[in-house]
N, C-alpha and C positions, 0 to 999 in steps of 0.2 A: 556666399553665392550672390552674384550680381544678377538680379532679375529685372532691373529697370530697363526700359526700352527693348525688351525682348519682343520678337514678332509674335503676334497673336493669331492663332489658327482656329477656325470654326469647325466644330464637330456637330453633325446634325443627323436627324432621322425624320422620316415622314411616314404617314400611314392613314388608316381609316379606323373610326370608332363608330359603333352603331348608336350609342346613346351618350348624351352629355353627362349622365351620372357616372360614367366611367372615366371622365377626364382626370380626376385626381389620381386614381389608381394607375392609369396609363402614363401620366406625367411622371409619377414616382418611379415606375418600372423602367421607363426609357431613360430617365435621368441617371439611374444606377448603371444601365448598360453603357451609356455614353461615357460616364466617368471611368468605368473599367477599361473601355477602349482607349481613352485618353492616356490613362496611366500605363497600360501595356505598351503604348507608343512613346512613353517618356514625357508626357505632358501632364500638367496639373491645371485645374480650373482657375480662371481669372475671377476671383470672388467679387470684385467690384463691378463686374459686368453682369453677373447673374445669368439666369436661364431665360431664353425667349421661347414662348409658346403661342402659336396662333392656330385658329381653326376656321374652317369654311363649311357652312351647312349646305348639303346637297339634298335632293329629294329622299334618298335612302339612308344616308349616313353623314357623319362629320369627317372631313379630311383635316389632318393636323400636321404641323411641322414643329419640331423642337430643335433648338440650337443652344449649344454651350460653347464657351470660348476658353482656350487654354494656351499656355506658353510652355515651351520645351525646357525641362530641367534635367533630363537624363532618365534612363530607365530605372536606375538604382534609387535615385532621389525621389522619383514620382510617387513611390509608395510610402515615403516618410514625411511628405509635405501635404497638408490639407489643400493648400492652394496659394495663390498669390493675390495679395490685396494691396492696392496702391503701390505696386512695384516691390513689395516686401514679401518674402516667403512666410507662410503661417504654418508652424509645425503642428503635427497631429499630437494631441494630448490624450493620454489614456483616460478613460471614463473613471472619475473618482469613486462613484458608487460601486463600480465593478471592481476596482482595486480594493476598496474597503471590504466588500463581500468576500473576496478571495482571501484576504488576511484573516477575516473572522472564521472562514472555513478551515484555514490552515491551523488556527489556534484550537478549534474544536477537535481536530484530528490528533493534536498533541496530547489531549487529555485522556 
């Protein structure tokens, strides 16, 4: 798959947060939402670009904007690629601890 020089598209959301203590939770939640929207549209994150997060304080709350950048790889491939880094696709690898716990569970059932 040739991912070099693919156009890059911005995916973003904005909103309001009452307290700065919620930034981390809100960032994580919206990052997951954006990534799911990207993949459903056939895009994967450009890992080298990272996420952008900005806030502005008003009298009553903070206003935020979050942006993630992605490149189109197709709807089928979008769920099997973690992202693109420096023009190269990065495959999703299964969690090794999860794999080993499943094999240990299977062995215990055989006994």
